[in-house]
C-alpha atoms as one frame of an Amber mdcrd trajectory, in Angstrom:
protein
 126.003  96.699  92.329 126.750  99.686  94.051 124.106  99.271  96.819 125.438
  95.783  97.561 123.695  93.176  99.562 120.156  94.346 100.599 117.645  92.926
 102.466 115.908  91.594  99.693 119.051  89.675  98.339 119.100  88.220 101.751
 115.760  87.156 101.236 116.370  85.653  98.171 119.374  83.766  99.063 117.710
  82.445 102.273 114.799  81.131 100.014 117.405  79.587  97.861 118.771  77.715
 100.637 115.568  76.570 101.832 114.654  74.733  98.609 118.135  73.878  97.723
 118.078  75.975  94.386 121.567  76.531  93.053 122.636  80.212  92.706 123.661
  82.450  89.739 125.015  86.228  91.059 124.615  88.919  88.294 126.376  92.007
  89.172 124.861  94.841  87.071 125.919  98.171  86.434 129.807  97.233  86.241
 129.616 100.026  83.955 129.860 102.778  86.134 132.870 104.199  87.650 134.478
 101.748  90.348 132.949  98.967  88.898 135.913  96.415  89.643 135.878  97.925
  93.335 132.293  97.530  93.849 132.581  93.805  92.222 135.511  93.110  95.169
 133.413  94.381  97.778 130.119  92.785  96.723 131.821  89.521  96.829 132.779
  89.949 100.503 129.386  90.921 101.303 128.271  87.492  99.678 131.007  85.738
 101.608 129.327  87.056 104.967 126.105  85.816 103.866 128.019  82.152 103.404
 127.660  82.712  99.764 130.890  81.120  98.600 131.784  82.314  94.936 133.653
  80.502  92.163 136.561  82.740  92.843 137.006  81.783  96.385 136.834  78.224
  95.755 132.862  77.969  96.198 130.409  76.900  93.585 128.425  80.115  92.878
 129.366  81.964  89.602 129.113  85.516  89.679 128.854  87.441  86.141 129.787
  91.581  86.087 127.035  92.315  83.785 125.731  95.594  82.318 121.989  96.049
  81.296 122.181  99.295  79.344 125.636  98.566  77.493 124.795  94.983  76.986
 127.930  93.751  78.565 128.283  90.416  80.177 124.476  88.890  79.003 125.867
  86.354  76.904 128.130  85.196  79.874 125.304  85.299  82.249 123.044  83.356
  79.907 125.836  80.486  79.372 126.448  80.138  83.079 122.914  79.692  83.527
 122.526  76.920  80.437 125.627  75.411  82.394 123.588  75.289  85.797 120.932
  73.643  83.681 123.332  71.235  81.813 124.862  70.207  85.582 121.380  69.474
  86.754 120.252  67.457  83.969 117.206  69.790  83.523 115.552  68.042  80.833
 111.564  68.836  79.477 109.578  66.965  76.757 108.774  68.942  73.994 105.947
  67.084  72.744 102.700  66.627  74.429 100.090  68.673  76.069 101.274  71.969
  77.601 102.211  72.216  81.384 103.756  75.859  82.584 103.211  78.269  85.381
 101.605  81.602  85.464 104.174  84.717  85.950 101.770  87.345  85.672  98.385
  88.722  84.287  97.430  92.049  83.559  94.595  93.769  81.340  96.049  94.377
  77.615  94.462  97.395  75.926  92.248  95.300  73.075  93.692  92.264  73.774
  91.870  91.268  77.195  93.508  89.523  79.675  97.241  88.538  79.189  98.975
  86.044  81.034 102.690  85.487  80.996 103.112  81.956  81.202 106.343  79.716
  81.200 106.169  76.613  79.278 107.403  73.870  81.520 106.700  70.949  79.375
 104.942  70.383  75.930 104.115  72.846  73.369 101.161  75.514  73.599  99.791
  76.397  70.675  97.018  78.873  69.526  93.467  77.050  69.680  94.504  74.953
  72.693  91.684  74.938  75.597  93.689  75.696  79.206  92.797  75.798  82.608
  94.956  77.920  84.955  93.717  78.216  88.733  90.395  78.929  88.850  89.947
  80.226  85.452  89.855  78.754  82.016  89.724  80.126  78.433  90.581  79.285
  74.527  94.155  80.319  73.520  93.620  83.134  70.964  97.156  84.920  70.976
 100.250  83.537  71.473 103.044  86.700  71.910 106.889  86.440  72.638 108.668
  89.525  74.594 108.697  91.714  71.610 104.934  91.804  71.056 105.493  89.306
  67.883 102.487  86.552  67.207 104.014  82.898  67.445 102.420  79.614  66.294
 103.122  77.537  69.540 105.859  77.923  72.583 107.830  74.955  73.932 109.372
  74.439  77.056 111.422  77.297  78.860 110.140  79.701  76.330 107.956  82.994
  78.345 104.925  83.645  76.462 101.863  85.859  76.840  98.536  84.235  76.363
  95.262  85.714  75.578  91.792  84.366  75.846  91.159  83.476  79.233  88.021
  84.164  80.933  88.953  85.390  84.331  92.652  86.246  85.400  94.782  83.933
  86.685  96.746  84.047  89.560 100.986  84.524  89.630 101.814  80.724  90.622
  98.823  79.148  89.216  99.719  75.977  86.869  98.481  76.152  83.416  97.173
  72.963  81.670  95.773  72.367  78.140  92.897  70.000  78.608  90.875  68.085
  75.464  87.965  70.432  75.491  85.829  73.605  76.534  83.262  71.171  78.090
  86.390  69.787  80.311  87.885  73.204  81.102  84.623  74.426  82.704  84.223
  71.334  84.470  87.610  71.488  85.996  87.405  75.218  87.007  83.704  74.734
  88.437  84.986  71.942  90.618  87.812  74.395  91.350  85.550  77.319  92.597
  83.292  75.060  94.434  86.113  73.483  96.590  87.277  77.058  97.114  83.999
  78.336  97.940  83.600  75.689 100.597  87.249  76.086 101.945  86.217  79.924
 102.251  82.930  79.225 104.133  84.352  76.717 106.408  87.595  78.955 107.227
  85.204  82.463 107.848  81.486  81.467 108.468  81.943  79.857 111.950  84.411
  82.321 113.056  82.676  85.620 111.581  82.006  88.279 114.156  83.445  85.822
 116.463  86.410  86.584 118.725  89.547  84.264 117.746  92.697  84.646 119.985
  91.345  87.920 121.360  90.305  89.587 118.294  87.087  89.724 116.704  87.429
  88.963 112.740  86.041  91.134 109.895  85.971  88.953 106.924  86.615  90.927
 103.557  87.480  89.977  99.778  90.059  91.927  98.032  90.174  92.886  93.800
  92.982  94.607  92.169  94.168  95.315  88.615  97.460  93.559  88.729  99.101
  91.212  91.135 101.731  94.124  92.174  98.768  96.143  92.862  97.370  93.393
  94.798 100.603  92.622  96.705 100.653  96.292  97.749  97.099  96.430  98.757
  97.675  93.418 101.059 100.406  94.864 102.215  98.835  97.781 103.425  96.286
  96.188 105.159  98.595  93.789 107.088  99.750  96.805 109.446  96.890  97.372
 111.595  96.498  96.169 115.199  94.765  92.925 115.507  94.420  92.849 119.194
  90.522  93.703 119.303  89.627  93.359 115.533  91.365  91.472 112.425  90.882
  91.640 108.959  90.374  88.398 107.525  90.798  88.190 103.646  88.486  85.197
 102.404  89.439  85.905  98.633  92.114  87.794  96.994  92.172  88.211  93.207
  93.317  90.486  90.252  90.153  91.905  87.659  87.014  93.642  88.248  84.661
  92.783  90.748  82.388  90.000  89.472  79.003  88.544  90.764  80.893  85.437
  91.940  82.800  87.905  94.015  79.552  89.636  95.401  77.806  86.213  95.730
  80.856  85.014  98.008  81.062  88.087  99.805  77.139  87.684 100.674  77.462
  84.548 102.155  80.262  84.708 104.503  79.323  88.339 105.542  82.211  89.946
 103.861  82.835  93.323 102.639  84.541  93.779  98.834  87.768  96.036  98.639
  88.290  96.932  95.060  91.761  98.695  94.097  92.083 100.625  90.936  89.624
  97.930  89.375  85.814  98.546  88.027  82.796  96.935  89.626  80.835  95.336
  86.862  77.453  96.358  86.120  75.969  93.290  86.992  77.755  92.789  90.247
  77.238  96.383  90.993  73.104  95.554  91.008  73.806  92.462  92.839  75.624
  93.791  95.539  73.082  96.524  95.858  70.506  93.967  95.971  72.225  91.596
  98.566  73.449  94.706 100.528  77.061  93.801 100.498  79.528  96.909 100.989
  81.688  97.497  98.420  84.644 100.106  98.845  86.330 100.930  95.671  89.551
 103.219  95.608  92.317 103.863  92.989  94.543 105.531  95.661  96.401 102.853
  98.159  96.609 105.383 101.428  92.716 106.223 100.492  92.234 102.338 100.287
  93.884 101.819 103.808  92.093 104.784 105.653  88.506 102.895 104.116  89.969
  99.713 105.710  90.794 101.275 109.092  87.340 102.880 109.421  85.739  99.443
 108.558  88.102  98.137 111.540  87.192 100.855 113.821  83.547 100.737 113.017
  83.779  96.905 113.755  84.950  97.506 117.347  82.546  96.665 119.985  82.275
  99.904 122.249  84.015  99.321 125.714  81.193  99.847 128.323  82.684 101.233
 131.913  80.406 101.306 134.859  80.695 104.624 136.623  78.974 104.853 140.270
  77.324 108.314 140.892  75.514 107.610 144.049  74.354 105.250 146.642  71.388
 104.810 148.418  69.698 102.411 151.075  66.541 100.694 150.522  64.075 102.071
 153.327  61.160 100.012 152.031  59.890  97.813 149.113  56.360  98.065 147.793
  54.806  96.989 144.788  52.643  99.833 142.797  49.942  98.629 140.413  49.848
 101.022 137.437  47.866 101.879 134.461  49.234 101.608 130.889  49.593 105.541
 130.928  51.780 105.520 133.831  54.337 103.130 133.098  57.570 103.957 132.068
  59.523 101.758 129.428  60.194  98.360 130.838  57.751  98.218 133.587  54.837
  96.013 134.045  51.484  96.298 135.317  52.469  95.547 138.816  55.997  96.657
 139.479  58.414  96.561 142.427  59.610  99.850 143.799  62.366 100.713 146.312
  62.267 103.347 148.270  65.762 104.594 149.258  67.366 107.367 150.962  70.709
 108.565 148.631  73.664 108.062 150.850  76.546 109.423 148.547  76.732 110.916
 145.310  73.383 111.441 143.697  70.457 109.420 142.061  69.906 110.945 138.405
  66.915 109.952 136.390  67.762 107.388 133.645  70.692 106.270 135.949  71.041
 102.161 136.084  70.961 100.584 139.111  72.587  97.786 140.833  71.281  96.246
 144.004  73.814  94.686 146.504  72.904  92.359 149.559  75.565  91.029 151.648
  78.525  92.388 149.375  76.762  89.950 146.696  74.889  91.869 143.514  71.181
  90.146 143.556  69.925  92.229 140.907  71.140  94.433 137.821  68.950  96.304
 135.818  66.023  98.944 135.455  67.077 102.398 136.934  65.927 105.350 138.256
  63.062 107.115 136.575  61.570 110.205 136.498  57.658 110.952 136.055  54.461
 109.590 138.224  53.881 106.437 139.197  50.255 106.665 140.184  50.227 109.443
 142.626  53.797 109.513 143.457  56.376 111.474 141.972  59.867 110.119 141.207
  62.497 112.736 141.067  66.218 113.205 140.985  67.391 114.386 144.287  70.831
 115.164 146.243  72.354 113.413 148.969  70.316 112.421 152.191  67.014 112.892
 150.031  64.305 110.480 151.447  62.151 111.625 147.869  64.125 109.491 145.652
  63.324 105.894 145.165  65.255 103.418 143.046  62.800 102.003 140.468  63.495
  98.773 139.051  61.805  96.692 136.644  61.189  93.161 137.998  60.592  91.802
 141.681  63.342  92.751 144.407  61.867  90.773 147.185  62.343  92.116 150.444
  65.145  93.339 152.631
């Protein structure tokens, strides 16, 4: 309450307006000194954001509450229930359950725990369920206090134990008739997701799109909160020359399927505070898939920065060190032992005089005739060409020929 309207509040207001969702404002910490004055100040700030409260003749209720003193909580629930009644929000309590995954974590001794809000039907122990790219059989239903439930109906948030893989926040959870049907649905979704990842990443792997080279990566984290933090940390790199392309994001340990997908699209695996399964570790070593595992967000960001820097193609700049006029072009017939790297048996040689700078052994050569480049390659070599000696020389030296691999023609 004392902080007033913040950026997160403005974002929530903007989103509610976009989806045409009614608002209920809960002004917390009214038990602090100056609470009534802070409520009045907040009301004015909300009015500045085009949120007209009921006290000003609008339709948005504002309920002062205190979470620590448990003040105003009943009024807040009544206000929400009134909004639901006015909107005629109803749900069928019978039939197979449908709901939305709010969060997934690893529970000690319980495996994967997914917090689900049931929206219709009844979710019961023993139900076979599908959520996103995961399936399972409901082993336990726990309420917010950790007490075990036999079933959960509409509008009831419940923690579900028994999923094989960790679902993502926002995934729809559905009850299906059997385990075979659950596996079939998930297998189809996995194949579709892999095909989409291949279509999105494979044609663009290592190529430049929009001026930037794309570096595919796969990101795994311990929870969706950690995943969001990692994604946010990886989003601040400049993308003018190289861009990190996440082909998959997920919660939970790095699995064999993660490694297989990374290998198929040429991606690297970034793991934030999650283990690498033993089979996945062996597969990654066999397929030579790089896995970067970190438990600190700053170390993860630094590692990603090094990955991007390593993927940047070096900028090659040509710097002219000298000029020379070709005096004569001739061909040398060389034995194998007399040939330098890149030279054939019959090698064209340009006998030249240095007119500016100097010609050094190992320098590349560009031949220009009439203002146009006619040949580029080869270079100035040091060593013996049969009975001739090729050396570096200063300005004005006529002992320094340009040696270029390949035909030059005549000047």
